[in-house]
C-alpha positions, 0 to 999 in steps of 0.5 A: 477576394480583396476584402478576404485578402486584406483580412488576412493580412490584419490577422497575420499583422495581429499575430506578428507581435510576440506579445499579441501571440503570448495574449492568445497562449494565456487565454487558451490555456487559462479561459475567460480572465478580466482585464487586469488578471490578462494584463499581469499574467502577460507581464505588463504590471507597471501603470506605465505598461497599461497603455501599450496592453491596451493597444495590443488588446484592442488589436486582438479584438479588433480582428475578433481574435479575441472577444468580451463578455461585457455582462462578465467583463471577461475577455476569451479567446475566440473560435478564429483566434484558437484556429490562428494559434493552432495553425502557429504551433504548426507552422512552428513545427514545420520550420522546425523540420525544415531547418533540419535541426532538432527540438526536444521536448524536456521533462521540464517542460521546456522546447529546446534545441537538441543538445548531444552533450545532455546525452554525455553528462546523462551517462556519467552522471547518472550511469557512472560510466566512464568518459571515454565509453559515454562519449562514444555512446553519446555519439552513435546515439547522435548518429542515429537520432540524426536519422529521425524524421520527425519535428521534435523529440521527446526526452523519454525517446532520447533515453530509450535510444540510448538504452537500446544501444547500452543493451546492444553493446553489453552494458546492462548494469548502466542500462539498469541505472539509466532507466526511466520509471513510470507508467505508460500512457495506456496503463495510466488511463486504465489505472484512471478509468478503473478508479472512476468505476470504483469511485475510489477517488483521486487519491487512490490513482496517486497512490497507485502511480507512486507505487509503480514507481517505487516498485520499479525503482526497488527491483531494478536498482535497491535489491541485489540481482539475484533477489529481484529475479527470484521475486520476478520468477515466482520463487518468493513473493514480495508483497506491498513492492511499492512500499517495501523499500520504503517503511516497516510493515507491522508496528507493535505499540503499548498505548500506556506508553503514552500516558507519561510521554508525549509523542512528536508528530514531525511532519509540519510545523503547525502539527503540535506535539501529542500527549499526555491527554486530560479527558477521554475526549482528548485521548481519543482525538489523539489516538485518531491523530496517531494512527493517522500519522502512522498509517503513513509510515506502516505499510500492513498493520497497526497493533495497539495493546493496553487500550483499556489502561491508556484511558482509565484516568479519564473513564472512571467518571463517564458514564457508559454512554459517554465512554461509548460515545467517545471510542466510536468517535474515535473509531469513525475518524480513524477510518475516515482519515484511512479513507483518504490516505494512501496507504491504508493498514489495519488497525488492531487493538488488543483487549483483555476482559481479565487484565490484572492491570486494572481495578476489575469493575473498571476494566469491565466497563472499559470493556463493555464500552469498547465492544459497544462502540465497535458494534456501532462502528462495525454496523456503519462502516461497510469494510471496517479498517479496525479490528479487535484482538481479544485476549481470552484464556477461558470461555467468557460468561454468557453477556460477553459471549453474546455481545463479541458473537453479535459484532461477528455476525453483523460483520466486524473484525474479530480475533481471539488468542487464549494465550494472554501473555503473548500479543498478536496482531490481527493477521497473527503476527506474534509480538516477540520482542525479548531475550536474556537482555532485551525487553522492549515495548514498542517497535515495528516488524518487516514481513511481506516476504513469502516462499513458494513451498509447492514449487521446491515440492515439485522440484524435489521429486518427493525426497523431503531431505532435498526439498528441505535443503532448497528450502534452507537455500531460499530461506537464506536468499530471503535473510539476505533480502530482509537484511538489505530491507532493514538496512534500506528503512533505516536510510529512510529514517535517518533522513527524516523521511518517517518522521514519527519513526525518526523523532519518537525512538525514545518511545518506538525503538527503531533499532530492534526490527525483527523480520519475518519469513512467510511460508506459502502453500505448506499443504499443496507440498505435502500433497506432492511429498507425501502420497495419498495412501501415507498415514497422518502421523506420517504427514504429521512427522514431515510437516514438523521435520520442515517447521523445524528445519526452517526455524532452526536455519533462521534461529542460527543465523540470527547474530544480533538479537535486534536482527532477529528472523522468524518464521510464519504462515500468514495471509498474503497476496502471495498465493494466487501468484504463485499458483499461476506462475507454477501453472504456466511452468509446470501445467495442470498435470503437475500443480495442484492446489488444497481445495481446487482453486486457483490458488494455493493454501495460506492460513487454514480456513475451517467450519465450526465442525472441523473444531471436533476433529482432534488430528486438525485440532493438533495440527493447527496447534502445533504450528500456532505454537511451533512458527516463531513469529505467527499463525492464525487459523480462520473459522468459517461463519455460514451467512444464514448462521443465528447468534445461538451458533455463533455463540456456540462456536466461539465457546467451543474455539476457545477451549480447543485453539490457541489463536483463531479469528472469524470470516463471515461474507458480508453484502454491500450495496455499491449504489448507497453503501448498505450493509447486510449480514447475509446475501441478498440479490437486491439492495434493501434500502435502495433497491439496486442490483449493484451488490459486492460481496465481502469476506470479513477476515 
C-alpha cells in the first residue's frame, strides 16, 4: 500500500509541472513524435534549452506516462498517461464549477472566463442595438446564465440565450441580425453519412455545408421579408438558395470572341492569361481551364456558341482522328474537373451543321469530329455533364441523323433547335440580347425563381381574371426579388469574389444581366380553371391570356434594357416542393397533378406518337414562341428503342417543333460505374445488383 501511495505521489509530482503536462497534451493530440519534433512543439527551440527538455521528458518516461519505441525512435503517450490526462481535465472542469466562475468555449477555439461585456459588444456591433437597450438585455442574460449549473458554457449557447430574450421582448429584427448560421450536429452527421453511402467525396460535404450557411444568410438577412416569406410558404421557389445571392445562373458565351482576346482567370497570381491559342491542343486545353474556372462563378449552366469558329484555324491541318481525340480529351478533362468542384453547372455547346460562318467542307469536318468525340465521351461518362445543342432548320442527311440518333440511344445529352437564328441553352433558355441599341455577345442571366401557378388557381375559385390579377401581383414580388438579386451579384463582382466576371468585362458584360421568371404547374392551373368538358380551343384561349398577361406585365415594368425580365417554362426543382406544400395546405381533395405524380408539371414530356397530334404540337410551338425567355419540350425515348426508331423520331420532330431534347432511361452500376443504355437487372461487367436508373433529360 505504501509503495502504491509513493507511486501515486510520484505521478502527481510528474504532472505538477506545466511543461510536462503540455508534453502529454502534445503527444495525446499529435500521436508518436521524434525527440526533435516533440522538443520543438513543446517550445524548446534553442540548444541551451535541450537539457531542460531532456529532464522533463525523463520524468515522464520514468513514471511510465510516456513510452519510447526504440525501433522507430519515437515517443508516445502511454495508456496510463492518457488516463492521467483525462483525470486532470476533469479536475480542471470541476474546479471551475466549484469556484463559482463560468468559462466559455469560444468560436475561436479558446477557453475564457465568462465576460458579460462581450454580450453587450455583440448587441451593439452585430445587431446595431442602442447602447441603453443593449445594456438592459446583456444584464438580463447575465442574470439567467448565473443560474446555470454547468462547468462551462459555449458561445452558441450564450447566443441562443440572448436570442430567446430578444424574442421574448419583441425585438425580432435584432434577433435576425444576431442569429448564428450553421448546421446542427445531427445534420452534419447525416450529411457525412449520406455522402459516404453515395461515395461522393469530401468536396460534396464541404459544398453542402457552405450552401446551408449561405441559404440561411440569404433568407434571414439579404432578402426582403415578403420575398423570404413567399419562398418559405411556397408561393414562389428560389432554386439553389445557397448560390442565389452569390453568382449568376447561366452564361452565354461566344467562343469566337476568344480568338482575338485573352481572358484573365484572375484567381491566383500563378495562373496565366488564356489565349489566343496557337494549336488545336492548346485551344482545347484553354477551353477546359476556362470552363473549370467559370463553373465556380455560374450556378446552373454555361452555354458556348460558335465552337467550330473557335477552332477553325487549328482544325485545317488535322485529320479526323487527331481532331476527334483533341475534342474528346477536352470533354473528359472538363467532366473530371467538374466532378471535384463544389458546383457542377451543365455545359452546353451549340453547333450548326449548316453554318455560313465557315467553309462548308471545314465545318462538316469539325461537326463530324465533334459528334464522334461526344459519342465516345457519352459512352465513357455515366452521367454526362456536357450536352450538345444542334441547330437544324431542316432534316439532315442520313449519316448525320444516324450519328445524332446513336448518341441519343447511348445516353448522351442532345437537344435540337430548329430556329438557327436563336441561340438557346441546353435547358431551353433563349439568348435574347439585343434591342434597338444593344447587341451583346457574352452575358449572364439570373433565373432560379419559380411561381406556383396551381396555388393561384386554387385560390381563384375558377375565375381566370382573378387568377391573372393574383399572378401579376406575384410577378411584381418576383421582379423585386430579382432586382435585389442583381444588386447582390453586382456587389460580389465589384468585390472581386467572381474574378473572371470582374476582370474580363471587356469580354463578358456584367451590366447586361437579364432576369427570368419560371412558371410551374401551368397544366394543373388549367385543370382547376377550366372544366373537363371545356373544349380544347377554350383551354388554349385561357393559356394565351395567362402567357400574354405575364409577358406584358414584365415588359411594362422594364425601365432599362440591361435589366430586362422575361417569362419561361423550364425544368426546376420546385415542382415537387410546390406539390407537397399545397398538399399540406389544401389536402388531396383539392390538389391535383397532370400525370398523377407527386409533382406539378414543368416542361412537357411527350412520346414520339404525340408528334402526330396537331393540338399538342400547336400548343407546344405557341409556348415556345411566346414565352420570351425560354421553353423546352422533352421527347421520351423508350428504353428498348432501336436506332431506326430514334432516327425516325428525330426527323419527325425537326419538321414540327421549335426546340426539343431527348430523355433516355439508362442504367448505371453503383459498384463499377458501368453504363447501359437499357434496363438490366444485373451489371454485365461485375455482376453486381447495385444499380441506379437515371434519365438523360
